PDB file as gemmi writes it, atoms N, CA and C in Angstrom:
CRYST1    1.000    1.000    1.000  90.00  90.00  90.00 P 1                      
ATOM      1  N   UNK A   1      98.271  48.459  79.803  1.00  0.00           N  
ATOM      2  CA  UNK A   1      98.506  49.085  81.083  1.00  0.00           C  
ATOM      3  C   UNK A   1      97.838  50.446  81.186  1.00  0.00           C  
ATOM      4  N   UNK A   2      97.928  51.225  80.150  1.00  0.00           N  
ATOM      5  CA  UNK A   2      97.362  52.574  80.199  1.00  0.00           C  
ATOM      6  C   UNK A   2      95.954  52.607  79.620  1.00  0.00           C  
ATOM      7  N   UNK A   3      95.364  51.465  79.416  1.00  0.00           N  
ATOM      8  CA  UNK A   3      94.011  51.418  78.883  1.00  0.00           C  
ATOM      9  C   UNK A   3      93.935  51.387  77.369  1.00  0.00           C  
ATOM     10  N   UNK A   4      95.081  51.311  76.693  1.00  0.00           N  
ATOM     11  CA  UNK A   4      95.096  51.267  75.228  1.00  0.00           C  
ATOM     12  C   UNK A   4      94.896  49.832  74.758  1.00  0.00           C  
ATOM     13  N   UNK A   5      94.235  49.686  73.624  1.00  0.00           N  
ATOM     14  CA  UNK A   5      94.015  48.364  73.042  1.00  0.00           C  
ATOM     15  C   UNK A   5      94.910  48.203  71.818  1.00  0.00           C  
ATOM     16  N   UNK A   6      95.509  47.043  71.684  1.00  0.00           N  
ATOM     17  CA  UNK A   6      96.359  46.747  70.535  1.00  0.00           C  
ATOM     18  C   UNK A   6      95.596  45.802  69.637  1.00  0.00           C  
ATOM     19  N   UNK A   7      95.574  46.134  68.351  1.00  0.00           N  
ATOM     20  CA  UNK A   7      94.834  45.320  67.396  1.00  0.00           C  
ATOM     21  C   UNK A   7      95.655  45.133  66.134  1.00  0.00           C  
ATOM     22  N   UNK A   8      95.634  43.950  65.560  1.00  0.00           N  
ATOM     23  CA  UNK A   8      96.343  43.703  64.305  1.00  0.00           C  
ATOM     24  C   UNK A   8      95.466  44.100  63.137  1.00  0.00           C  
ATOM     25  N   UNK A   9      96.096  44.756  62.166  1.00  0.00           N  
ATOM     26  CA  UNK A   9      95.386  45.146  60.950  1.00  0.00           C  
ATOM     27  C   UNK A   9      96.134  44.511  59.780  1.00  0.00           C  
ATOM     28  N   UNK A  10      95.473  43.660  58.997  1.00  0.00           N  
ATOM     29  CA  UNK A  10      96.169  43.014  57.879  1.00  0.00           C  
ATOM     30  C   UNK A  10      96.535  44.019  56.784  1.00  0.00           C  
ATOM     31  N   UNK A  11      97.673  43.770  56.154  1.00  0.00           N  
ATOM     32  CA  UNK A  11      98.114  44.602  55.033  1.00  0.00           C  
ATOM     33  C   UNK A  11      97.880  43.803  53.763  1.00  0.00           C  
ATOM     34  N   UNK A  12      97.171  44.397  52.825  1.00  0.00           N  
ATOM     35  CA  UNK A  12      96.900  43.719  51.550  1.00  0.00           C  
ATOM     36  C   UNK A  12      97.785  44.311  50.467  1.00  0.00           C  
ATOM     37  N   UNK A  13      98.463  43.457  49.729  1.00  0.00           N  
ATOM     38  CA  UNK A  13      99.260  43.873  48.587  1.00  0.00           C  
ATOM     39  C   UNK A  13      98.544  43.396  47.333  1.00  0.00           C  
ATOM     40  N   UNK A  14      98.092  44.333  46.529  1.00  0.00           N  
ATOM     41  CA  UNK A  14      97.355  43.994  45.318  1.00  0.00           C  
ATOM     42  C   UNK A  14      98.318  44.087  44.140  1.00  0.00           C  
ATOM     43  N   UNK A  15      98.455  42.982  43.403  1.00  0.00           N  
ATOM     44  CA  UNK A  15      99.327  42.979  42.232  1.00  0.00           C  
ATOM     45  C   UNK A  15      98.745  43.864  41.140  1.00  0.00           C  
ATOM     46  N   UNK A  16      99.624  44.591  40.477  1.00  0.00           N  
ATOM     47  CA  UNK A  16      99.200  45.425  39.372  1.00  0.00           C  
ATOM     48  C   UNK A  16      99.059  44.546  38.135  1.00  0.00           C  
ATOM     49  N   UNK A  17      97.936  44.607  37.471  1.00  0.00           N  
ATOM     50  CA  UNK A  17      97.693  43.802  36.280  1.00  0.00           C  
ATOM     51  C   UNK A  17      98.076  44.595  35.042  1.00  0.00           C  
ATOM     52  N   UNK A  18      97.609  45.812  34.967  1.00  0.00           N  
ATOM     53  CA  UNK A  18      97.912  46.671  33.832  1.00  0.00           C  
ATOM     54  C   UNK A  18      98.215  48.066  34.341  1.00  0.00           C  
ATOM     55  N   UNK A  19      98.855  48.843  33.508  1.00  0.00           N  
ATOM     56  CA  UNK A  19      99.083  50.232  33.884  1.00  0.00           C  
ATOM     57  C   UNK A  19     100.544  50.614  33.845  1.00  0.00           C  
ATOM     58  N   UNK A  20     100.788  51.844  34.230  1.00  0.00           N  
ATOM     59  CA  UNK A  20     102.138  52.383  34.187  1.00  0.00           C  
ATOM     60  C   UNK A  20     102.917  52.010  35.439  1.00  0.00           C  
ATOM     61  N   UNK A  21     104.223  52.034  35.292  1.00  0.00           N  
ATOM     62  CA  UNK A  21     105.094  51.775  36.424  1.00  0.00           C  
ATOM     63  C   UNK A  21     105.017  52.943  37.400  1.00  0.00           C  
ATOM     64  N   UNK A  22     105.182  52.639  38.666  1.00  0.00           N  
ATOM     65  CA  UNK A  22     105.212  53.694  39.672  1.00  0.00           C  
ATOM     66  C   UNK A  22     106.563  54.403  39.675  1.00  0.00           C  
ATOM     67  N   UNK A  23     107.548  53.807  39.007  1.00  0.00           N  
ATOM     68  CA  UNK A  23     108.884  54.377  38.985  1.00  0.00           C  
ATOM     69  C   UNK A  23     108.965  55.452  37.900  1.00  0.00           C  
ATOM     70  N   UNK A  24     109.286  56.661  38.310  1.00  0.00           N  
ATOM     71  CA  UNK A  24     109.341  57.765  37.353  1.00  0.00           C  
ATOM     72  C   UNK A  24     110.634  57.709  36.536  1.00  0.00           C  
ATOM     73  N   UNK A  25     110.643  58.422  35.437  1.00  0.00           N  
ATOM     74  CA  UNK A  25     111.836  58.507  34.592  1.00  0.00           C  
ATOM     75  C   UNK A  25     112.991  59.100  35.381  1.00  0.00           C  
ATOM     76  N   UNK A  26     112.699  60.080  36.234  1.00  0.00           N  
ATOM     77  CA  UNK A  26     113.738  60.710  37.048  1.00  0.00           C  
ATOM     78  C   UNK A  26     114.436  59.685  37.934  1.00  0.00           C  
ATOM     79  N   UNK A  27     113.675  58.799  38.547  1.00  0.00           N  
ATOM     80  CA  UNK A  27     114.252  57.780  39.432  1.00  0.00           C  
ATOM     81  C   UNK A  27     115.162  56.841  38.644  1.00  0.00           C  
ATOM     82  N   UNK A  28     114.749  56.459  37.451  1.00  0.00           N  
ATOM     83  CA  UNK A  28     115.556  55.566  36.613  1.00  0.00           C  
ATOM     84  C   UNK A  28     116.859  56.255  36.221  1.00  0.00           C  
ATOM     85  N   UNK A  29     116.768  57.509  35.776  1.00  0.00           N  
ATOM     86  CA  UNK A  29     117.963  58.262  35.371  1.00  0.00           C  
ATOM     87  C   UNK A  29     118.893  58.454  36.567  1.00  0.00           C  
ATOM     88  N   UNK A  30     118.323  58.777  37.715  1.00  0.00           N  
ATOM     89  CA  UNK A  30     119.129  58.965  38.923  1.00  0.00           C  
ATOM     90  C   UNK A  30     119.871  57.680  39.280  1.00  0.00           C  
ATOM     91  N   UNK A  31     119.193  56.551  39.226  1.00  0.00           N  
ATOM     92  CA  UNK A  31     119.817  55.273  39.564  1.00  0.00           C  
ATOM     93  C   UNK A  31     120.944  54.943  38.589  1.00  0.00           C  
ATOM     94  N   UNK A  32     120.704  55.109  37.303  1.00  0.00           N  
ATOM     95  CA  UNK A  32     121.742  54.825  36.302  1.00  0.00           C  
ATOM     96  C   UNK A  32     122.947  55.742  36.485  1.00  0.00           C  
ATOM     97  N   UNK A  33     122.685  57.014  36.780  1.00  0.00           N  
ATOM     98  CA  UNK A  33     123.767  57.978  36.985  1.00  0.00           C  
ATOM     99  C   UNK A  33     124.605  57.597  38.200  1.00  0.00           C  
ATOM    100  N   UNK A  34     123.942  57.279  39.302  1.00  0.00           N  
ATOM    101  CA  UNK A  34     124.679  56.929  40.519  1.00  0.00           C  
ATOM    102  C   UNK A  34     125.497  55.655  40.348  1.00  0.00           C  
ATOM    103  N   UNK A  35     124.907  54.640  39.744  1.00  0.00           N  
ATOM    104  CA  UNK A  35     125.631  53.381  39.561  1.00  0.00           C  
ATOM    105  C   UNK A  35     126.841  53.587  38.654  1.00  0.00           C  
ATOM    106  N   UNK A  36     126.674  54.384  37.599  1.00  0.00           N  
ATOM    107  CA  UNK A  36     127.795  54.681  36.703  1.00  0.00           C  
ATOM    108  C   UNK A  36     128.882  55.452  37.444  1.00  0.00           C  
ATOM    109  N   UNK A  37     128.475  56.443  38.239  1.00  0.00           N  
ATOM    110  CA  UNK A  37     129.428  57.257  39.005  1.00  0.00           C  
ATOM    111  C   UNK A  37     130.207  56.384  39.995  1.00  0.00           C  
ATOM    112  N   UNK A  38     129.494  55.515  40.713  1.00  0.00           N  
ATOM    113  CA  UNK A  38     130.164  54.638  41.671  1.00  0.00           C  
ATOM    114  C   UNK A  38     131.153  53.713  40.968  1.00  0.00           C  
ATOM    115  N   UNK A  39     130.787  53.205  39.794  1.00  0.00           N  
ATOM    116  CA  UNK A  39     131.693  52.345  39.033  1.00  0.00           C  
ATOM    117  C   UNK A  39     132.930  53.096  38.581  1.00  0.00           C  
ATOM    118  N   UNK A  40     132.743  54.342  38.139  1.00  0.00           N  
ATOM    119  CA  UNK A  40     133.876  55.164  37.698  1.00  0.00           C  
ATOM    120  C   UNK A  40     134.812  55.451  38.871  1.00  0.00           C  
ATOM    121  N   UNK A  41     134.259  55.766  40.027  1.00  0.00           N  
ATOM    122  CA  UNK A  41     135.094  56.018  41.209  1.00  0.00           C  
ATOM    123  C   UNK A  41     135.874  54.770  41.607  1.00  0.00           C  
ATOM    124  N   UNK A  42     135.220  53.634  41.527  1.00  0.00           N  
ATOM    125  CA  UNK A  42     135.887  52.379  41.887  1.00  0.00           C  
ATOM    126  C   UNK A  42     137.024  52.071  40.908  1.00  0.00           C  
ATOM    127  N   UNK A  43     136.766  52.274  39.616  1.00  0.00           N  
ATOM    128  CA  UNK A  43     137.793  52.020  38.601  1.00  0.00           C  
ATOM    129  C   UNK A  43     138.962  52.986  38.764  1.00  0.00           C  
ATOM    130  N   UNK A  44     138.660  54.248  39.054  1.00  0.00           N  
ATOM    131  CA  UNK A  44     139.719  55.241  39.242  1.00  0.00           C  
ATOM    132  C   UNK A  44     140.574  54.878  40.451  1.00  0.00           C  
ATOM    133  N   UNK A  45     139.946  54.415  41.519  1.00  0.00           N  
ATOM    134  CA  UNK A  45     140.694  54.003  42.706  1.00  0.00           C  
ATOM    135  C   UNK A  45     141.600  52.823  42.412  1.00  0.00           C  
ATOM    136  N   UNK A  46     141.107  51.872  41.626  1.00  0.00           N  
ATOM    137  CA  UNK A  46     141.912  50.701  41.267  1.00  0.00           C  
ATOM    138  C   UNK A  46     143.103  51.115  40.417  1.00  0.00           C  
ATOM    139  N   UNK A  47     142.881  52.026  39.476  1.00  0.00           N  
ATOM    140  CA  UNK A  47     143.991  52.509  38.642  1.00  0.00           C  
ATOM    141  C   UNK A  47     145.023  53.255  39.478  1.00  0.00           C  
ATOM    142  N   UNK A  48     144.556  54.061  40.417  1.00  0.00           N  
ATOM    143  CA  UNK A  48     145.459  54.821  41.277  1.00  0.00           C  
ATOM    144  C   UNK A  48     146.315  53.879  42.123  1.00  0.00           C  
ATOM    145  N   UNK A  49     145.682  52.846  42.679  1.00  0.00           N  
ATOM    146  CA  UNK A  49     146.437  51.878  43.487  1.00  0.00           C  
ATOM    147  C   UNK A  49     147.455  51.129  42.630  1.00  0.00           C  
ATOM    148  N   UNK A  50     147.077  50.799  41.419  1.00  0.00           N  
ATOM    149  CA  UNK A  50     147.978  50.094  40.507  1.00  0.00           C  
ATOM    150  C   UNK A  50     149.180  50.963  40.149  1.00  0.00           C  
ATOM    151  N   UNK A  51     148.896  52.247  39.898  1.00  0.00           N  
ATOM    152  CA  UNK A  51     149.945  53.178  39.495  1.00  0.00           C  
ATOM    153  C   UNK A  51     150.934  53.394  40.639  1.00  0.00           C  
ATOM    154  N   UNK A  52     150.423  53.494  41.876  1.00  0.00           N  
ATOM    155  CA  UNK A  52     151.302  53.708  43.028  1.00  0.00           C  
ATOM    156  C   UNK A  52     152.141  52.470  43.326  1.00  0.00           C  
ATOM    157  N   UNK A  53     151.606  51.296  43.040  1.00  0.00           N  
ATOM    158  CA  UNK A  53     152.324  50.053  43.326  1.00  0.00           C  
ATOM    159  C   UNK A  53     153.466  49.825  42.338  1.00  0.00           C  
ATOM    160  N   UNK A  54     153.368  50.433  41.168  1.00  0.00           N  
ATOM    161  CA  UNK A  54     154.383  50.198  40.128  1.00  0.00           C  
ATOM    162  C   UNK A  54     155.640  50.992  40.369  1.00  0.00           C  
TER     163      UNK A  54                                                      
END                                                                             
């Protein structure tokens, strides 16, 4: 309508054959820390609910 042209551009995903991971050590440590923290919070909540029910 405004004179603009729409065109499709293909996206190519190239598999990595060799080399280092793009995931840094910081990202791995952060993920492990968060998952552990979430598990601890969930377990603490379950214990609290159990204790109140008794």
